[in-house]
Backbone as XML, in Angstrom:
<?xml version="1.0"?>
<chain id="A" units="angstrom">
  <residue number="1" name="MET">
    <atom name="N" x="-23.238" y="23.319" z="-4.319"/>
    <atom name="CA" x="-22.895" y="22.680" z="-3.062"/>
    <atom name="C" x="-22.566" y="21.207" z="-3.239"/>
  </residue>
  <residue number="2" name="ASP">
    <atom name="N" x="-22.894" y="20.634" z="-4.402"/>
    <atom name="CA" x="-22.573" y="19.233" z="-4.632"/>
    <atom name="C" x="-21.079" y="18.980" z="-4.659"/>
  </residue>
  <residue number="3" name="THR">
    <atom name="N" x="-20.312" y="19.918" z="-5.201"/>
    <atom name="CA" x="-18.866" y="19.719" z="-5.275"/>
    <atom name="C" x="-18.237" y="19.694" z="-3.887"/>
  </residue>
  <residue number="4" name="ILE">
    <atom name="N" x="-18.771" y="20.498" z="-2.973"/>
    <atom name="CA" x="-18.265" y="20.486" z="-1.598"/>
    <atom name="C" x="-18.590" y="19.150" z="-0.940"/>
  </residue>
  <residue number="5" name="SER">
    <atom name="N" x="-19.784" y="18.654" z="-1.160"/>
    <atom name="CA" x="-20.196" y="17.380" z="-0.587"/>
    <atom name="C" x="-19.364" y="16.231" z="-1.166"/>
  </residue>
  <residue number="6" name="GLU">
    <atom name="N" x="-19.139" y="16.260" z="-2.480"/>
    <atom name="CA" x="-18.333" y="15.225" z="-3.118"/>
    <atom name="C" x="-16.899" y="15.270" z="-2.612"/>
  </residue>
  <residue number="7" name="SER">
    <atom name="N" x="-16.360" y="16.464" z="-2.481"/>
    <atom name="CA" x="-14.999" y="16.620" z="-1.987"/>
    <atom name="C" x="-14.883" y="16.107" z="-0.559"/>
  </residue>
  <residue number="8" name="SER">
    <atom name="N" x="-15.853" y="16.425" z="0.258"/>
    <atom name="CA" x="-15.864" y="15.967" z="1.640"/>
    <atom name="C" x="-15.973" y="14.444" z="1.709"/>
  </residue>
  <residue number="9" name="THR">
    <atom name="N" x="-16.799" y="13.874" z="0.846"/>
    <atom name="CA" x="-16.970" y="12.427" z="0.816"/>
    <atom name="C" x="-15.681" y="11.741" z="0.372"/>
  </residue>
  <residue number="10" name="LYS">
    <atom name="N" x="-15.003" y="12.314" z="-0.636"/>
    <atom name="CA" x="-13.743" y="11.731" z="-1.108"/>
    <atom name="C" x="-12.670" y="11.795" z="-0.028"/>
  </residue>
  <residue number="11" name="LYS">
    <atom name="N" x="-12.619" y="12.910" z="0.691"/>
    <atom name="CA" x="-11.634" y="13.036" z="1.768"/>
    <atom name="C" x="-11.913" y="12.038" z="2.880"/>
  </residue>
  <residue number="12" name="ALA">
    <atom name="N" x="-13.173" y="11.902" z="3.241"/>
    <atom name="CA" x="-13.541" y="10.956" z="4.294"/>
    <atom name="C" x="-13.209" y="9.524" z="3.871"/>
  </residue>
  <residue number="13" name="SER">
    <atom name="N" x="-13.444" y="9.214" z="2.610"/>
    <atom name="CA" x="-13.135" y="7.885" z="2.103"/>
    <atom name="C" x="-11.628" y="7.634" z="2.112"/>
  </residue>
  <residue number="14" name="ALA">
    <atom name="N" x="-10.852" y="8.645" z="1.731"/>
    <atom name="CA" x="-9.393" y="8.510" z="1.729"/>
    <atom name="C" x="-8.862" y="8.340" z="3.147"/>
  </residue>
  <residue number="15" name="VAL">
    <atom name="N" x="-9.402" y="9.082" z="4.086"/>
    <atom name="CA" x="-8.972" y="8.957" z="5.484"/>
    <atom name="C" x="-9.330" y="7.577" z="6.021"/>
  </residue>
  <residue number="16" name="ARG">
    <atom name="N" x="-10.529" y="7.116" z="5.712"/>
    <atom name="CA" x="-10.971" y="5.797" z="6.174"/>
    <atom name="C" x="-10.048" y="4.709" z="5.609"/>
  </residue>
  <residue number="17" name="LYS">
    <atom name="N" x="-9.726" y="4.804" z="4.321"/>
    <atom name="CA" x="-8.840" y="3.825" z="3.696"/>
    <atom name="C" x="-7.453" y="3.869" z="4.342"/>
  </residue>
  <residue number="18" name="GLY">
    <atom name="N" x="-6.954" y="5.065" z="4.613"/>
    <atom name="CA" x="-5.646" y="5.204" z="5.247"/>
    <atom name="C" x="-5.607" y="4.586" z="6.634"/>
  </residue>
  <residue number="19" name="VAL">
    <atom name="N" x="-6.676" y="4.784" z="7.393"/>
    <atom name="CA" x="-6.743" y="4.212" z="8.740"/>
    <atom name="C" x="-6.800" y="2.687" z="8.669"/>
  </residue>
  <residue number="20" name="ILE">
    <atom name="N" x="-7.581" y="2.168" z="7.741"/>
    <atom name="CA" x="-7.679" y="0.710" z="7.590"/>
    <atom name="C" x="-6.322" y="0.120" z="7.217"/>
  </residue>
  <residue number="21" name="ILE">
    <atom name="N" x="-5.621" y="0.760" z="6.279"/>
    <atom name="CA" x="-4.303" y="0.274" z="5.867"/>
    <atom name="C" x="-3.317" y="0.351" z="7.030"/>
  </residue>
  <residue number="22" name="ALA">
    <atom name="N" x="-3.371" y="1.427" z="7.806"/>
    <atom name="CA" x="-2.485" y="1.554" z="8.963"/>
    <atom name="C" x="-2.747" y="0.440" z="9.973"/>
  </residue>
  <residue number="23" name="VAL">
    <atom name="N" x="-4.002" y="0.104" z="10.190"/>
    <atom name="CA" x="-4.347" y="-0.980" z="11.119"/>
    <atom name="C" x="-3.854" y="-2.325" z="10.580"/>
  </residue>
  <residue number="24" name="VAL">
    <atom name="N" x="-4.043" y="-2.549" z="9.277"/>
    <atom name="CA" x="-3.564" y="-3.796" z="8.663"/>
    <atom name="C" x="-2.051" y="-3.912" z="8.810"/>
  </residue>
  <residue number="25" name="LEU">
    <atom name="N" x="-1.340" y="-2.818" z="8.556"/>
    <atom name="CA" x="0.121" y="-2.844" z="8.697"/>
    <atom name="C" x="0.536" y="-3.075" z="10.153"/>
  </residue>
  <residue number="26" name="ALA">
    <atom name="N" x="-0.193" y="-2.495" z="11.087"/>
    <atom name="CA" x="0.118" y="-2.709" z="12.504"/>
    <atom name="C" x="-0.104" y="-4.168" z="12.900"/>
  </residue>
  <residue number="27" name="VAL">
    <atom name="N" x="-1.182" y="-4.759" z="12.408"/>
    <atom name="CA" x="-1.459" y="-6.170" z="12.709"/>
    <atom name="C" x="-0.381" y="-7.057" z="12.097"/>
  </residue>
  <residue number="28" name="LEU">
    <atom name="N" x="0.015" y="-6.775" z="10.860"/>
    <atom name="CA" x="1.077" y="-7.562" z="10.236"/>
    <atom name="C" x="2.397" y="-7.416" z="10.996"/>
  </residue>
  <residue number="29" name="THR">
    <atom name="N" x="2.674" y="-6.220" z="11.502"/>
    <atom name="CA" x="3.882" y="-6.010" z="12.300"/>
    <atom name="C" x="3.819" y="-6.814" z="13.593"/>
  </residue>
  <residue number="30" name="LEU">
    <atom name="N" x="2.668" y="-6.837" z="14.222"/>
    <atom name="CA" x="2.497" y="-7.643" z="15.435"/>
    <atom name="C" x="2.693" y="-9.132" z="15.137"/>
  </residue>
  <residue number="31" name="ILE">
    <atom name="N" x="2.152" y="-9.578" z="14.014"/>
    <atom name="CA" x="2.334" y="-10.974" z="13.615"/>
    <atom name="C" x="3.814" y="-11.265" z="13.381"/>
  </residue>
  <residue number="32" name="GLU">
    <atom name="N" x="4.512" y="-10.327" z="12.719"/>
    <atom name="CA" x="5.952" y="-10.486" z="12.512"/>
    <atom name="C" x="6.694" y="-10.623" z="13.841"/>
  </residue>
  <residue number="33" name="PHE">
    <atom name="N" x="6.336" y="-9.791" z="14.789"/>
    <atom name="CA" x="6.980" y="-9.822" z="16.101"/>
    <atom name="C" x="6.776" y="-11.177" z="16.776"/>
  </residue>
  <residue number="34" name="VAL">
    <atom name="N" x="5.543" y="-11.652" z="16.767"/>
    <atom name="CA" x="5.231" y="-12.931" z="17.410"/>
    <atom name="C" x="5.943" y="-14.074" z="16.694"/>
  </residue>
  <residue number="35" name="VAL">
    <atom name="N" x="5.926" y="-14.055" z="15.364"/>
    <atom name="CA" x="6.611" y="-15.105" z="14.601"/>
    <atom name="C" x="8.107" y="-15.067" z="14.891"/>
  </residue>
  <residue number="36" name="GLY">
    <atom name="N" x="8.662" y="-13.859" z="14.991"/>
    <atom name="CA" x="10.087" y="-13.733" z="15.297"/>
    <atom name="C" x="10.453" y="-14.286" z="16.664"/>
  </residue>
  <residue number="37" name="LEU">
    <atom name="N" x="9.547" y="-14.175" z="17.611"/>
    <atom name="CA" x="9.805" y="-14.704" z="18.952"/>
    <atom name="C" x="9.593" y="-16.208" z="19.037"/>
  </residue>
  <residue number="38" name="VAL">
    <atom name="N" x="8.486" y="-16.662" z="18.471"/>
    <atom name="CA" x="8.087" y="-18.057" z="18.631"/>
    <atom name="C" x="8.770" y="-18.967" z="17.617"/>
  </residue>
  <residue number="39" name="LEU">
    <atom name="N" x="8.770" y="-18.572" z="16.379"/>
    <atom name="CA" x="9.274" y="-19.416" z="15.299"/>
    <atom name="C" x="10.148" y="-18.555" z="14.384"/>
  </residue>
  <residue number="40" name="PRO">
    <atom name="N" x="11.394" y="-18.340" z="14.752"/>
    <atom name="CA" x="12.238" y="-17.415" z="13.982"/>
    <atom name="C" x="12.647" y="-17.967" z="12.611"/>
  </residue>
  <residue number="41" name="ASN">
    <atom name="N" x="11.659" y="-18.177" z="11.768"/>
    <atom name="CA" x="11.886" y="-18.671" z="10.418"/>
    <atom name="C" x="12.064" y="-17.463" z="9.489"/>
  </residue>
  <residue number="42" name="PRO">
    <atom name="N" x="13.229" y="-17.309" z="8.889"/>
    <atom name="CA" x="13.464" y="-16.123" z="8.057"/>
    <atom name="C" x="12.558" y="-16.053" z="6.831"/>
  </residue>
  <residue number="43" name="TRP">
    <atom name="N" x="12.103" y="-17.185" z="6.324"/>
    <atom name="CA" x="11.242" y="-17.160" z="5.134"/>
    <atom name="C" x="9.856" y="-16.619" z="5.459"/>
  </residue>
  <residue number="44" name="ILE">
    <atom name="N" x="9.344" y="-16.970" z="6.606"/>
    <atom name="CA" x="8.041" y="-16.424" z="7.015"/>
    <atom name="C" x="8.168" y="-14.921" z="7.250"/>
  </residue>
  <residue number="45" name="LEU">
    <atom name="N" x="9.239" y="-14.511" z="7.920"/>
    <atom name="CA" x="9.449" y="-13.089" z="8.188"/>
    <atom name="C" x="9.658" y="-12.310" z="6.889"/>
  </residue>
  <residue number="46" name="LEU">
    <atom name="N" x="10.383" y="-12.888" z="5.947"/>
    <atom name="CA" x="10.594" y="-12.234" z="4.659"/>
    <atom name="C" x="9.283" y="-12.100" z="3.900"/>
  </residue>
  <residue number="47" name="THR">
    <atom name="N" x="8.468" y="-13.131" z="3.936"/>
    <atom name="CA" x="7.166" y="-13.087" z="3.263"/>
    <atom name="C" x="6.281" y="-11.999" z="3.859"/>
  </residue>
  <residue number="48" name="LEU">
    <atom name="N" x="6.245" y="-11.913" z="5.177"/>
    <atom name="CA" x="5.446" y="-10.873" z="5.827"/>
    <atom name="C" x="5.980" y="-9.475" z="5.497"/>
  </residue>
  <residue number="49" name="ALA">
    <atom name="N" x="7.305" y="-9.327" z="5.473"/>
    <atom name="CA" x="7.900" y="-8.032" z="5.139"/>
    <atom name="C" x="7.578" y="-7.636" z="3.697"/>
  </residue>
  <residue number="50" name="LEU">
    <atom name="N" x="7.635" y="-8.591" z="2.783"/>
    <atom name="CA" x="7.296" y="-8.301" z="1.392"/>
    <atom name="C" x="5.817" y="-7.950" z="1.235"/>
  </residue>
  <residue number="51" name="LEU">
    <atom name="N" x="4.973" y="-8.620" z="1.986"/>
    <atom name="CA" x="3.547" y="-8.301" z="1.952"/>
    <atom name="C" x="3.306" y="-6.874" z="2.425"/>
  </residue>
  <residue number="52" name="LYS">
    <atom name="N" x="3.963" y="-6.495" z="3.504"/>
    <atom name="CA" x="3.826" y="-5.122" z="4.008"/>
    <atom name="C" x="4.373" y="-4.113" z="2.988"/>
  </residue>
  <residue number="53" name="ALA">
    <atom name="N" x="5.486" y="-4.434" z="2.360"/>
    <atom name="CA" x="6.058" y="-3.542" z="1.357"/>
    <atom name="C" x="5.104" y="-3.365" z="0.180"/>
  </residue>
  <residue number="54" name="LEU">
    <atom name="N" x="4.488" y="-4.446" z="-0.262"/>
    <atom name="CA" x="3.527" y="-4.350" z="-1.367"/>
    <atom name="C" x="2.323" y="-3.499" z="-0.993"/>
  </residue>
  <residue number="55" name="ILE">
    <atom name="N" x="1.855" y="-3.624" z="0.241"/>
    <atom name="CA" x="0.726" y="-2.801" z="0.693"/>
    <atom name="C" x="1.110" y="-1.329" z="0.682"/>
  </residue>
  <residue number="56" name="VAL">
    <atom name="N" x="2.295" y="-1.006" z="1.187"/>
    <atom name="CA" x="2.753" y="0.385" z="1.207"/>
    <atom name="C" x="2.893" y="0.923" z="-0.209"/>
  </residue>
  <residue number="57" name="ILE">
    <atom name="N" x="3.483" y="0.135" z="-1.094"/>
    <atom name="CA" x="3.655" y="0.580" z="-2.483"/>
    <atom name="C" x="2.303" y="0.801" z="-3.150"/>
  </residue>
  <residue number="58" name="GLN">
    <atom name="N" x="1.388" y="-0.112" z="-2.955"/>
    <atom name="CA" x="0.083" y="-0.028" z="-3.606"/>
    <atom name="C" x="-0.746" y="1.155" z="-3.114"/>
  </residue>
  <residue number="59" name="PHE">
    <atom name="N" x="-0.810" y="1.354" z="-1.820"/>
    <atom name="CA" x="-1.754" y="2.331" z="-1.282"/>
    <atom name="C" x="-1.147" y="3.691" z="-0.975"/>
  </residue>
  <residue number="60" name="PHE">
    <atom name="N" x="0.126" y="3.745" z="-0.601"/>
    <atom name="CA" x="0.699" y="5.035" z="-0.225"/>
    <atom name="C" x="1.560" y="5.649" z="-1.311"/>
  </residue>
  <residue number="61" name="MET">
    <atom name="N" x="2.094" y="4.822" z="-2.214"/>
    <atom name="CA" x="2.920" y="5.364" z="-3.286"/>
    <atom name="C" x="2.136" y="5.489" z="-4.590"/>
  </residue>
  <residue number="62" name="HIS">
    <atom name="N" x="0.906" y="5.031" z="-4.603"/>
    <atom name="CA" x="-0.023" y="5.182" z="-5.729"/>
    <atom name="C" x="0.538" y="4.622" z="-7.032"/>
  </residue>
  <residue number="63" name="VAL">
    <atom name="N" x="1.212" y="3.493" z="-6.963"/>
    <atom name="CA" x="1.783" y="2.876" z="-8.155"/>
    <atom name="C" x="0.688" y="2.404" z="-9.101"/>
  </residue>
  <residue number="64" name="SER">
    <atom name="N" x="-0.461" y="2.045" z="-8.574"/>
    <atom name="CA" x="-1.545" y="1.571" z="-9.441"/>
    <atom name="C" x="-1.993" y="2.654" z="-10.423"/>
  </residue>
  <residue number="65" name="ARG">
    <atom name="N" x="-1.842" y="3.913" z="-10.056"/>
    <atom name="CA" x="-2.220" y="5.003" z="-10.968"/>
    <atom name="C" x="-1.300" y="5.086" z="-12.176"/>
  </residue>
  <residue number="66" name="VAL">
    <atom name="N" x="-0.060" y="4.669" z="-12.016"/>
    <atom name="CA" x="0.893" y="4.733" z="-13.121"/>
    <atom name="C" x="0.445" y="3.825" z="-14.258"/>
  </residue>
  <residue number="67" name="PHE">
    <atom name="N" x="-0.111" y="2.686" z="-13.907"/>
    <atom name="CA" x="-0.514" y="1.705" z="-14.909"/>
    <atom name="C" x="-2.018" y="1.761" z="-15.223"/>
  </residue>
  <residue number="68" name="ALA">
    <atom name="N" x="-2.714" y="2.791" z="-14.761"/>
    <atom name="CA" x="-4.159" y="2.872" z="-14.949"/>
    <atom name="C" x="-4.556" y="3.254" z="-16.367"/>
  </residue>
  <residue number="69" name="GLY">
    <atom name="N" x="-3.668" y="3.883" z="-17.115"/>
    <atom name="CA" x="-3.987" y="4.251" z="-18.476"/>
    <atom name="C" x="-4.836" y="5.495" z="-18.581"/>
  </residue>
  <residue number="70" name="GLU">
    <atom name="N" x="-4.811" y="6.325" z="-17.587"/>
    <atom name="CA" x="-5.620" y="7.538" z="-17.613"/>
    <atom name="C" x="-4.850" y="8.709" z="-18.207"/>
  </residue>
  <residue number="71" name="GLY">
    <atom name="N" x="-3.768" y="8.424" z="-18.865"/>
    <atom name="CA" x="-2.954" y="9.488" z="-19.444"/>
    <atom name="C" x="-1.584" y="9.498" z="-18.823"/>
  </residue>
  <residue number="72" name="GLY">
    <atom name="N" x="-0.704" y="10.269" z="-19.399"/>
    <atom name="CA" x="0.657" y="10.324" z="-18.883"/>
    <atom name="C" x="0.797" y="11.307" z="-17.760"/>
  </residue>
  <residue number="73" name="HIS">
    <atom name="N" x="1.975" y="11.359" z="-17.221"/>
    <atom name="CA" x="2.256" y="12.315" z="-16.146"/>
    <atom name="C" x="2.708" y="13.607" z="-16.730"/>
  </residue>
</chain>
């Protein structure tokens, strides 16, 4: 029964991480919107967009696993 518990814990942890990342991305999008309205500086907007892109690449595309050294694909 330990494997079921471990599997359940891993799934819950993955869901929790996904929700946190989704909230972070939503907050960054809101910040982008406000910056675009108040101070339409393209460099700030580009920086925020790149930050969001890096978050998506890191957490949803699992690029960190490619460089983890745990073996090849």
